[in-house]
Structure formats: C-alpha cells, structure tokens
Backbone bond lengths (Angstrom), bond angles and torsions (degrees), N, CA, C in turn:
res aa  C-N    CA-C-N  psi(-1)  N-CA   C-N-CA  omega(-1)  CA-C   N-CA-C  phi
1 M - - - 1.466 - - 1.517 111.43 -
2 L 1.324 117.21 -45.60 1.486 120.06 -176.16 1.512 110.12 -72.80
3 E 1.343 118.65 -21.91 1.465 118.14 179.73 1.524 112.52 -69.87
4 N 1.330 117.07 -15.05 1.471 121.38 174.59 1.535 111.11 -69.30
5 Y 1.346 116.48 -25.28 1.444 120.05 -176.96 1.532 113.27 -92.21
6 L 1.339 116.83 -1.78 1.440 120.17 -179.85 1.538 111.62 -60.99
7 P 1.347 121.28 -45.49 1.435 118.28 177.77 1.549 114.10 -60.02
8 V 1.321 115.87 -34.04 1.477 120.04 178.47 1.545 108.69 -66.29
9 L 1.332 116.50 -44.59 1.433 121.06 179.28 1.528 111.20 -62.65
10 I 1.322 116.77 -42.52 1.472 120.59 178.03 1.547 109.22 -63.79
11 F 1.305 117.92 -41.79 1.462 121.12 178.93 1.531 111.68 -63.51
12 I 1.323 117.88 -39.59 1.447 120.52 178.49 1.541 111.32 -67.24
13 V 1.329 115.63 -43.38 1.468 120.18 177.86 1.538 111.76 -61.78
14 I 1.307 116.61 -46.05 1.464 120.04 178.60 1.549 110.61 -63.75
15 G 1.314 116.40 -41.29 1.485 120.45 179.13 1.533 111.65 -62.57
16 L 1.332 115.95 -45.46 1.456 118.78 178.16 1.540 110.54 -65.84
17 G 1.314 116.36 -38.19 1.474 119.36 179.46 1.537 111.63 -64.66
18 V 1.330 116.20 -44.92 1.491 118.45 178.91 1.497 110.47 -64.91
19 G 1.352 118.67 -38.02 1.437 121.61 177.48 1.508 112.21 -63.09
20 A 1.321 116.66 -45.41 1.467 121.19 177.57 1.508 112.32 -62.12
21 V 1.345 117.85 -41.94 1.456 121.33 -179.95 1.534 109.47 -65.34
22 M 1.348 118.90 -39.89 1.462 120.81 -178.83 1.517 110.26 -68.52
23 I 1.294 118.83 -38.10 1.487 121.21 178.70 1.539 109.47 -66.46
24 A 1.343 115.13 -45.83 1.468 117.66 179.12 1.528 112.02 -65.33
25 L 1.327 118.30 -37.54 1.461 121.36 176.14 1.536 111.24 -64.33
26 G 1.312 115.87 -41.43 1.483 120.23 179.54 1.528 110.06 -63.16
27 F 1.325 117.80 -45.25 1.455 119.90 179.66 1.509 111.68 -64.56
28 S 1.370 116.02 -43.71 1.465 117.72 -175.46 1.542 109.88 -69.60
29 L 1.301 118.25 -40.32 1.482 120.18 179.09 1.523 111.27 -64.81
30 S 1.324 118.07 -41.18 1.438 119.12 179.53 1.515 111.82 -68.96
31 Y 1.323 116.65 -29.80 1.466 118.52 178.32 1.518 111.43 -74.03
32 F 1.345 117.25 -42.17 1.447 119.97 -176.95 1.531 113.83 -81.16
33 T 1.319 119.19 -28.50 1.449 120.95 -177.25 1.507 112.97 -109.06
34 G 1.302 118.73 -16.34 1.464 122.01 -175.75 1.509 110.91 -84.22
35 N 1.318 113.93 167.30 1.456 122.77 176.74 1.497 107.23 -89.16
36 V 1.335 115.61 98.97 1.468 120.29 -175.27 1.513 108.13 -99.42
37 K 1.316 115.85 68.91 1.472 121.93 178.31 1.538 108.80 -132.99
38 P 1.314 117.64 75.35 1.438 120.48 -177.51 1.526 112.26 -67.11
39 D 1.295 117.00 142.60 1.437 123.51 172.58 1.509 109.77 -134.62
40 A 1.280 117.90 -175.44 1.489 120.86 -176.02 1.532 112.65 -62.88
41 E 1.318 115.92 -36.14 1.481 118.59 -179.45 1.534 111.11 -69.94
42 K 1.335 117.53 -40.74 1.453 120.27 -179.51 1.503 112.14 -68.89
43 N 1.307 118.18 -32.20 1.445 122.91 -178.46 1.540 112.83 -88.30
44 S 1.341 117.28 -1.91 1.451 119.41 178.65 1.530 110.32 -72.91
45 P 1.333 117.38 151.65 1.466 118.69 -176.33 1.497 112.88 -72.25
46 Y 1.306 120.03 -21.84 1.462 122.13 -178.76 1.506 110.37 -117.22
47 E 1.307 117.19 117.57 1.465 122.16 178.64 1.494 111.84 -114.60
48 C 1.340 116.70 29.64 1.442 118.46 -175.26 1.536 111.30 -95.70
49 G 1.310 120.22 1.67 1.446 121.58 175.15 1.491 114.75 105.47
50 F 1.332 118.57 -12.58 1.460 119.77 178.59 1.511 109.12 -143.70
51 E 1.303 116.37 159.94 1.448 120.43 -177.53 1.533 108.43 -76.79
52 A 1.305 114.64 154.57 1.490 120.46 178.42 1.539 108.35 -67.81
53 F 1.295 116.59 136.00 1.458 120.61 -178.27 1.513 113.33 -111.96
54 E 1.310 119.52 -7.18 1.439 122.79 176.99 1.492 110.85 -135.26
55 D 1.321 115.34 169.21 1.458 121.05 175.20 1.506 108.02 -72.61
56 S 1.314 117.53 136.96 1.464 121.24 -179.79 1.524 112.77 -78.17
57 R 1.294 117.82 -7.73 1.451 121.02 -178.26 1.540 110.39 -103.16
58 L 1.333 115.51 61.56 1.462 120.50 178.92 1.501 109.82 -79.49
59 K 1.300 116.25 152.30 1.464 121.36 177.32 1.527 107.89 -79.75
60 F 1.330 115.77 135.81 1.458 121.23 176.91 1.509 108.06 -96.54
61 D 1.299 113.43 151.35 1.459 119.85 175.27 1.549 107.83 -69.31
62 V 1.305 115.42 143.27 1.467 120.35 -175.95 1.511 110.80 -65.90
63 R 1.325 118.61 -19.36 1.457 121.10 -178.56 1.529 112.21 -65.69
64 Y 1.320 116.82 -29.67 1.453 119.41 175.19 1.553 110.96 -57.93
65 Y 1.322 113.67 -43.25 1.468 119.44 -178.80 1.513 110.09 -70.93
66 L 1.351 117.98 -37.36 1.455 119.37 179.46 1.520 110.48 -64.91
67 V 1.318 116.74 -41.38 1.449 119.20 177.82 1.544 110.70 -63.90
68 A 1.305 116.09 -39.95 1.471 119.97 177.85 1.508 111.30 -63.39
69 I 1.324 117.21 -40.97 1.469 120.32 178.79 1.531 110.19 -65.71
70 L 1.348 115.57 -42.69 1.466 117.63 178.34 1.509 112.20 -63.07
71 F 1.345 117.02 -37.70 1.442 119.59 176.96 1.516 111.21 -62.57
72 I 1.331 117.77 -43.18 1.470 121.91 178.78 1.514 110.26 -62.99
73 I 1.313 117.03 -42.69 1.479 119.38 -179.90 1.483 110.98 -60.94
74 F 1.324 118.07 -48.47 1.449 119.89 -176.96 1.538 111.98 -75.49
75 D 1.297 117.58 -24.00 1.467 120.64 174.25 1.545 108.64 -69.50
76 L 1.309 117.41 -41.61 1.440 120.76 176.05 1.501 112.06 -67.11
77 E 1.297 116.51 -33.64 1.445 119.15 175.16 1.515 112.24 -59.92
78 I 1.297 116.62 -43.88 1.472 120.67 177.21 1.531 109.78 -66.58
79 A 1.324 118.64 -36.74 1.460 121.38 178.46 1.509 111.19 -63.80
80 F 1.362 118.46 -29.25 1.447 120.94 178.46 1.545 109.99 -84.84
81 L 1.315 117.51 -26.00 1.459 120.60 -177.13 1.551 113.45 -70.34
82 F 1.352 117.33 -35.74 1.426 118.78 -176.28 1.536 113.12 -66.64
83 P 1.329 119.36 -50.15 1.482 116.71 176.74 1.518 112.74 -64.29
84 W 1.318 117.40 -34.03 1.433 121.35 178.64 1.538 109.88 -62.75
85 A 1.295 117.20 -43.41 1.481 122.13 -179.63 1.552 110.38 -64.46
86 V 1.319 116.80 -34.32 1.459 120.29 -177.41 1.538 110.29 -69.70
87 V 1.323 118.11 -39.46 1.463 122.08 -176.14 1.505 113.46 -102.88
88 L 1.308 118.39 17.42 1.452 120.85 -176.69 1.523 112.64 -61.47
89 D 1.321 119.17 -35.41 1.433 122.11 177.12 1.512 112.05 -62.73
90 E 1.325 117.46 -36.66 1.455 121.49 -177.58 1.507 114.99 -78.55
91 I 1.354 116.31 -32.49 1.477 117.88 -176.10 1.509 112.87 -89.03
92 G 1.306 116.07 -20.43 1.465 119.64 171.69 1.521 114.55 71.01
93 L 1.318 114.69 -151.41 1.451 120.60 -173.28 1.523 112.76 -66.93
94 F 1.345 117.90 -35.63 1.448 121.92 179.06 1.554 110.96 -59.82
95 G 1.305 117.71 -45.49 1.458 121.66 176.90 1.514 113.72 -65.18
96 Y 1.317 114.72 -35.67 1.488 119.67 177.26 1.529 110.58 -65.05
97 I 1.318 116.12 -46.03 1.465 121.17 -179.71 1.522 111.07 -64.93
98 A 1.347 115.79 -40.17 1.485 119.71 179.44 1.530 109.98 -63.07
99 M 1.337 118.30 -40.12 1.476 120.39 -179.38 1.524 109.18 -71.37
100 V 1.320 118.45 -36.99 1.469 120.03 177.41 1.522 110.45 -62.22
101 I 1.326 117.53 -39.97 1.471 120.22 175.68 1.520 112.04 -64.11
102 F 1.340 115.57 -42.46 1.463 120.89 -179.44 1.548 109.56 -63.34
103 L 1.320 116.87 -45.59 1.450 120.13 179.76 1.507 111.54 -68.86
104 G 1.332 117.83 -31.00 1.451 121.47 178.17 1.503 110.23 -67.38
105 I 1.331 118.39 -41.24 1.468 120.68 177.95 1.532 110.20 -63.86
106 L 1.331 116.78 -40.49 1.479 118.70 177.44 1.514 112.63 -66.77
107 V 1.311 117.42 -37.91 1.456 119.01 178.02 1.507 112.93 -67.99
108 I 1.347 116.27 -36.31 1.465 120.44 176.83 1.555 109.88 -64.51
109 G 1.354 117.12 -40.81 1.443 121.10 176.22 1.521 111.86 -63.97
110 F 1.353 116.00 -40.74 1.467 118.29 178.32 1.527 111.73 -66.66
111 I 1.320 118.57 -42.00 1.465 121.52 176.92 1.537 110.91 -61.64
112 Y 1.337 116.56 -40.02 1.470 121.07 177.87 1.525 110.38 -61.36
113 E 1.343 118.10 -45.46 1.453 121.11 178.07 1.529 111.06 -63.75
114 W 1.291 116.53 -38.16 1.466 121.58 -178.27 1.539 108.90 -67.33
115 M 1.323 117.59 -45.25 1.448 121.27 -179.79 1.536 112.29 -68.06
116 K 1.306 118.97 -32.27 1.438 120.65 175.87 1.510 114.14 -73.08
117 G 1.306 117.55 -12.28 1.448 121.93 178.36 1.509 113.67 85.72
118 A 1.324 117.97 19.05 1.465 119.95 -177.86 1.519 111.80 -70.93
119 L 1.322 118.55 -19.62 1.463 121.77 -179.30 1.521 112.95 -96.28
120 E 1.339 117.16 -0.62 1.464 121.14 179.57 1.503 110.80 -84.99
121 W 1.332 117.90 131.74 1.458 121.73 177.43 1.513 107.61 -107.65
122 E 1.324 115.56 136.67 1.469 120.15 -179.30 1.499 110.75 -101.69
C-alpha cells in the first residue's frame, strides 16, 4: 500500500530540491552580479519618487470583500462543474438532480445579493 505513495514522495522531494536550488541560485547571482551598495534611499520603504502622504491602513469598502466572496463562490462552482460533467453518464439522474439543487442554491444566493444592492457601485 505505501509503495503506491513512493512516486508522490519522490515528486515532493524533487520539487522542494528544485525550489531550494532556484532560491539559492537567485541569491548567489544577485550577490555576485548585483550592486550591493545599500544607502538610505534604497532602504527606504517607498521608492516611488515621493513621500507617502496618507496612512497606508485605509478602510476599504465592504463591497470589495463581497465581490471577492462572490468570485470565490462562482469559481468553486465551476470547479465542481468540471468533474461532474466528466462523470455525468455514470452518476445518472441522481447526480443531475443534485447538481441542479446545488446550482439553484447558488443562483438564489446571487439573486439575494443582487436585490440587496451588493453589486451596485456608487
């Protein structure tokens, strides 16, 4: 049973090894070829050419988060639709009805958000 997981373990070890080599290579190349002469300007938090004029911790409108949540919901919906579409022949009518119920719940939630005005921008 555990021998079935050996390829996965090898893949993880190789992936971590390649990642570590790339990070080490990036650090060493930037050290040997880069301009390593820090000064006050390079170490300053803002390198955009002007001083910060406001607090960086501004409050965001809650609508940004609502739109992000809606995106995640509909993105997950698509993630569930692909495997369902692949095995639709095997699961038959029960799987079809289950997906219709799932999509119906999501559509009801979307209509609720729409009616509440969460998608309106002022």
